[in-house]
C-alpha positions in Angstrom: 0.1 -0.2 -0.3 2.8 2.4 0.9 4.2 1.5 -2.2 1.4 1.9 -4.3 1.2 5.4 -2.8 4.6 6.3 -3.4 4.2 5.4 -7.0 1.2 8.0 -7.4 3.0 10.7 -5.6 5.7 10.4 -8.1 3.4 10.3 -11.3 1.4 13.0 -10.3 5.0 15.0 -9.4 5.9 14.2 -12.9 2.4 15.1 -14.2 2.6 18.6 -12.3 5.7 19.1 -13.2 5.4 18.6 -17.0 2.3 20.7 -16.7 4.2 23.6 -15.4 6.9 23.3 -18.0 4.2 23.2 -20.7 2.2 25.7 -18.9 5.3 28.3 -18.8 6.1 27.7 -22.5 2.5 28.4 -23.3 2.2 31.5 -21.4 5.5 32.8 -22.9 4.2 32.3 -26.2 1.1 34.1 -25.5 3.1 37.0 -23.9 5.2 36.9 -27.3 2.0 37.1 -29.4 0.5 39.7 -27.4 3.8 41.9 -27.8 3.8 41.1 -31.7 0.0 42.4 -31.8 0.6 45.4 -29.9 3.2 46.0 -32.3 1.0 45.5 -34.9 -1.5 47.6 -33.4 1.3 50.2 -32.9 1.9 50.0 -36.8 -1.5 50.0 -37.6 -2.1 53.3 -35.2 0.8 54.9 -36.9 -0.7 53.9 -40.4 -4.2 55.1 -39.2 -2.5 58.3 -37.9 -1.0 59.1 -41.2 -4.0 58.1 -43.0 -6.1 60.8 -41.0 -3.5 63.3 -42.0 -3.1 62.7 -45.0 -7.3 63.1 -45.1 -6.9 66.1 -43.4 -4.5 67.3 -45.9 -6.4 66.3 -48.7 -9.9 68.0 -47.4 -7.9 70.8 -46.9 -6.8 71.1 -50.1 -10.3 70.5 -51.5 -11.4 73.1 -49.3 -8.9 75.5 -50.6 -9.4 73.8 -54.5 -13.1 74.7 -53.9 -12.7 78.1 -52.4 -9.9 79.0 -55.1 -12.9 77.8 -57.7 -15.4 79.9 -56.2 -13.0 82.9 -55.9 -12.6 82.3 -59.7 -15.9 81.8 -60.1 -17.1 84.9 -58.3 -14.3 87.1 -60.2 -15.3 85.5 -63.5 -19.4 87.1 -62.8 -17.5 90.5 -61.7 -15.7 90.9 -64.7 -18.5 89.9 -66.9 -20.5 92.3 -64.6 -18.1 95.0 -64.9 -17.6 94.6 -68.8 -21.5 94.6 -69.0 -21.5 97.8 -67.2 -18.7 99.4 -69.5 -20.6 97.9 -72.8 -24.0 99.6 -71.6 -24.5 102.6 -70.2 -27.5 104.4 -69.2 -28.2 107.7 -69.0 -31.3 110.2 -67.8 -31.9 113.7 -68.2 -34.9 115.8 -66.9 -35.5 119.6 -66.4 -38.5 122.1 -65.7 -39.0 125.4 -65.4 -41.0 128.7 -65.8 -40.9 131.0 -68.7 -42.0 134.6 -69.2 -41.9 137.0 -72.6 -43.3 139.9 -73.6 -44.4 141.2 -76.9 -45.7 137.8 -77.7 -48.9 139.0 -80.1 -52.3 138.4 -78.4 -51.7 134.6 -76.4 -51.1 134.5 -72.7 -47.0 135.1 -72.5 -45.9 132.7 -69.4 -45.9 129.0 -68.8 -44.6 126.3 -66.4 -43.2 123.5 -68.4 -41.1 120.3 -68.6 -38.5 121.3 -70.5 -36.6 118.0 -71.4 -36.6 114.5 -70.5 -34.5 112.1 -72.4 -33.7 108.6 -71.4 -30.2 107.4 -73.4 -28.9 104.2 -73.8 -25.5 103.4 -75.4 -24.2 99.9 -76.0 -20.6 99.5 -77.1 -19.4 96.0 -76.8 -15.6 95.7 -76.0 -14.6 92.9 -78.8 -17.3 93.7 -81.6 -16.7 96.5 -84.2 -20.4 98.2 -84.1 -22.1 100.3 -81.3 -25.5 101.6 -80.9 -27.3 104.4 -79.0 -30.6 105.7 -78.6 -32.6 108.6 -76.6 -36.3 108.2 -75.8 -38.2 111.4 -74.9 -38.4 114.7 -76.1 -38.4 118.5 -75.4 -40.5 121.7 -75.1 -37.6 124.1 -74.7 -38.8 127.4 -76.5 -36.4 129.5 -78.6 -36.0 133.4 -77.7 -38.5 133.9 -81.0 -41.1 131.5 -79.6 -43.9 132.5 -77.6 -43.5 130.3 -74.5 -47.3 129.9 -73.9 -47.6 127.9 -77.4 -45.1 125.2 -76.1 -46.6 122.0 -74.7 -46.3 121.7 -71.0 -44.5 118.5 -71.2 -42.7 116.9 -73.9 -44.0 113.9 -76.5 -42.5 111.0 -75.6 -40.6 109.5 -78.6 -37.7 107.7 -79.7 -35.6 111.0 -80.7 -32.7 109.4 -82.4 -31.5 105.6 -82.6 -28.0 105.5 -84.3 -26.3 102.3 -85.4 -22.5 102.8 -85.9 -20.8 100.0 -87.5 -17.2 99.8 -88.5 -14.9 97.1 -90.7 -13.0 96.4 -87.5 -12.5 97.5 -83.6 -11.1 100.7 -83.5 -11.5 101.4 -87.3 -11.1 105.0 -88.0 -13.7 104.5 -90.8 -17.6 104.0 -89.8 -20.9 104.1 -91.1 -24.1 105.5 -89.0 -27.5 104.5 -90.0 -30.8 105.1 -88.2 -32.7 108.5 -86.9 -29.3 110.7 -86.6 -28.6 114.1 -85.1 -27.1 116.4 -87.4 -23.6 117.1 -86.9 -24.3 121.2 -87.8 -24.5 124.0 -85.6 -23.7 124.3 -82.2 -26.3 124.4 -79.6 -27.9 120.9 -78.6 -31.5 120.0 -79.2 -31.9 119.1 -75.7 -31.0 121.8 -73.5 -29.9 120.6 -70.3 -26.7 120.1 -72.7 -26.5 123.6 -73.2 -25.0 126.5 -71.2 -28.3 128.7 -71.5 -32.0 127.7 -70.9 -33.6 128.9 -73.9 -32.8 128.0 -77.6 -30.9 131.0 -79.2 -31.9 133.0 -82.3 -29.4 131.5 -84.5 -29.7 127.7 -83.2 -33.4 128.4 -83.5 -32.7 127.5 -87.6 -30.4 124.9 -87.2 -31.1 121.3 -88.5 -32.8 119.0 -86.3 -32.7 115.1 -86.2 -33.8 112.9 -89.6 -33.8 109.0 -90.6 -30.5 108.8 -92.8 -27.1 107.5 -93.0 -23.8 109.1 -92.5 -19.9 108.1 -93.3 -17.1 109.3 -90.8 -13.6 109.1 -91.2 -10.8 110.0 -88.7 -7.4 110.6 -90.0 -6.0 111.8 -86.4 -7.6 113.8 -83.6 -7.0 116.9 -85.4 -8.7 116.0 -88.5 -12.2 114.1 -89.1 -14.4 114.1 -92.2 -17.9 113.0 -92.5 -20.4 113.0 -95.2 -24.5 112.4 -94.6 -27.8 112.0 -96.6 -30.9 112.1 -95.0 -34.6 110.9 -96.3 -37.4 112.0 -93.9 -37.2 114.3 -90.8 -38.2 113.6 -87.6 -40.1 117.1 -87.5 -41.9 117.2 -90.7 -43.0 120.9 -90.1 -39.5 122.1 -89.2 -39.0 124.0 -92.5 -42.2 125.1 -94.5 -42.9 128.1 -96.8 -46.3 129.0 -97.9 -45.8 130.8 -101.4 -48.5 131.8 -103.5 -51.0 128.9 -102.3 -48.3 126.6 -102.7 -46.3 124.9 -99.8 -42.6 124.4 -100.2 -41.0 122.4 -97.6 -37.7 120.9 -97.3 -37.4 117.7 -98.7 -34.4 114.9 -98.6 -31.3 116.3 -97.4 -27.4 116.0 -97.4 -24.5 117.2 -95.1 -20.9 117.3 -95.1 -18.0 118.9 -92.6 -14.5 118.2 -91.2 -13.5 118.9 -87.3 -11.1 118.3 -85.1 -8.5 120.0 -82.6 -6.1 122.5 -83.7 -3.7 124.3 -81.6 -6.2 123.1 -78.5 -9.5 124.8 -80.3 -12.2 122.7 -81.3 -13.7 123.0 -84.5 -15.9 122.0 -87.1 -16.4 123.3 -90.6 -19.9 122.1 -92.2 -22.2 122.2 -95.0 -25.9 120.9 -94.7 -28.4 121.2 -97.7 -31.9 120.9 -97.6 -32.6 120.0 -101.5 -34.9 122.4 -103.2 -35.2 124.4 -99.9 -32.1 126.0 -98.2 -28.6 125.6 -97.7 -26.3 126.0 -94.6 -22.5 126.9 -94.2 -21.3 127.1 -90.9 -18.6 127.0 -88.5 -18.3 126.7 -84.8 -15.1 126.8 -82.2 -15.0 126.5 -78.9 -12.0 126.2 -76.4 -11.5 126.7 -72.7 -9.2 129.5 -71.1 -8.4 128.3 -66.9 -12.2 128.9 -65.5 -13.4 130.6 -68.8 -15.1 128.6 -71.8 -15.7 130.6 -75.0 -17.0 129.2 -77.7 -18.1 131.0 -81.5 -21.0 129.8 -84.1 -21.4 131.3 -87.5 -24.1 130.6 -89.9 -24.6 131.5 -93.7 -28.2 130.6 -95.1 -28.8 130.8 -98.6 -32.5 130.0 -100.2 -33.1 127.9 -103.2 -33.3 129.4 -106.2 -36.8 128.2 -106.5 -37.5 130.7 -103.7 -35.8 133.7 -105.2 -38.9 135.3 -106.2 -40.6 135.4 -103.2 -37.7 136.6 -101.2 -36.3 140.2 -101.3 -33.0 138.9 -100.7 -32.2 135.0 -100.9 -29.4 134.9 -98.0 -28.5 135.8 -94.5 -25.8 135.6 -92.0 -25.3 135.5 -88.4 -23.0 134.4 -85.5 -23.4 133.8 -81.5 -20.6 134.3 -79.2 -20.6 132.1 -76.0 -18.3 132.9 -73.0 -19.0 131.3 -69.4 -17.0 131.8 -66.5 -17.2 129.6 -63.6 -16.4 130.3 -60.1 -16.7 127.3 -58.0 -20.1 126.1 -58.2 -21.3 129.1 -60.1 -21.2 129.5 -63.8 -22.5 133.0 -65.5 -22.9 131.9 -69.2 -23.3 134.8 -71.4 -25.0 134.4 -75.2 -24.2 137.5 -77.7 -26.1 137.1 -81.1 -26.0 139.2 -84.0 -27.9 138.2 -87.4 -28.1 140.2 -90.6 -31.2 138.5 -92.5 -31.8 141.4 -94.6 -35.1 140.8 -96.5 -34.6 137.0 -96.6 -37.5 136.4 -93.7 -35.2 133.2 -92.3 -35.5 134.0 -88.7 -38.2 136.4 -88.3 -41.0 136.8 -91.0 -40.9 140.1 -91.5 -39.1 142.2 -94.4 -38.6 145.3 -91.9 -36.5 143.1 -89.5 -32.7 143.4 -91.4 -30.7 142.9 -88.3 -31.4 140.9 -85.0 -29.6 141.3 -81.9 -29.9 139.1 -78.4 -28.3 139.1 -75.6 -28.9 136.1 -72.7 -27.4 135.7 -69.2 -28.0 132.8 -67.3 -26.5 132.8 -63.7 -26.0 129.0 -62.7 -25.5 127.1 -59.4 -24.6 123.5 -59.6 -26.0 121.5 -56.7 -23.7 118.7 -57.4 -22.3 117.2 -60.8 -25.7 116.4 -61.9 -27.9 118.9 -60.5 -28.1 122.3 -61.4 -30.5 125.5 -60.7 -30.4 128.3 -62.9 -32.3 131.7 -64.0 -32.0 133.2 -67.2 -32.5 136.7 -68.5 -32.8 137.8 -72.5 -33.4 140.9 -74.5 -34.0 140.6 -78.3 -34.0 143.5 -80.8 -35.8 143.2 -83.9 -37.0 145.9 -85.6 -40.9 145.1 -86.4 -40.5 141.7 -85.5 -43.0 141.4 -82.2 -46.4 142.7 -81.5 -48.0 143.1 -78.0 -51.3 142.1 -76.8 -53.0 145.1 -78.8 -51.3 144.1 -82.1 -49.0 147.0 -81.7 -45.9 146.4 -83.7 -42.8 146.4 -81.3 -38.8 146.1 -81.8 -38.2 144.5 -78.6 -38.6 141.4 -76.3 -37.8 140.6 -72.7 -37.5 137.2 -71.9 -37.2 135.5 -68.4 -36.7 131.9 -67.3 -36.0 129.8 -64.5 -34.9 126.0 -64.6 -33.8 122.9 -62.2 -32.2 119.9 -64.1 -31.1 116.5 -63.2 -28.7 115.0 -65.8 -26.8 111.7 -65.3 -24.8 111.0 -68.3 
């Protein structure tokens, strides 16, 4: 029995010893695997960290690219908008005033009116060899020879001009204008907020008005430009009309030619305008600014067509208008002096006794802003037997008083 017990103990010891050895070996293997796993985990964590860093860089780059793309798109939009603004220009001019004149005949002699309204659009593509400009509105501003009461209280809204200009290539010296065109002849502008004076002068009252046609221009340099135009129908068909022995004579189609430019810092235009079978105009304008004084001269020579020689005592008239406008800060004092020798031609005043016409106009102006002004005006016109009072008595003189407020965005 003791022997058997000893054998059992011995065997159990061997088993335990073997188990301990096996257990130790397994435990070491587990520790080694755990260590390797930790190393692999550490490597994976590094790779994950590197991937996260790369993803962050990619995300940052994507955001930067997106921001750059958005910036480029915004710049492109701004450039297109800027180009559109440069290619398209909208302007507006509006003015209104009160007018009084004596010796206007039997009708009333004073009136408040909207003198000008004009909405303009100019389209000049940056890359294309053409441009377009148009003006919608009208004017009611009377001339010194008109009775203000006969003028409309407000202008009729219509297309005043529509000018399509085409060139062989961009910035070419040659261009062709077609449409309802404003004439190059004459000095004062039809839309008088562009003039130094409120009223239209005596000389300017007979200068050509807008007409349908075509005009060819060629610019040799800043010193020399030439043009020639032909017009079929006039904007104002009653602009030039004469009734003679029960027969009506009127200006038909017309043509003009001229040269202009700048010489010795003086802007000049020499023009010829002919209303076929009616009358012919030869004129010149000069203007220059001396420090704070602006000066201009306009001289016109009108000549009746030969078929009207029997109707008029003399077939021609000549006249000139001198414009002097000193500026002191926001104040401006435009002065217009006019003299016309019409003889018996009756071109300006329909009286054979009115050989000579004198007119002086002073227009003190205050520029509220660059685009807004207020001005008053006084004029005196002398023309022998040129006017009549309310009683029908013939008078040699007329006084003209007017005032105006205007707003102009060109």
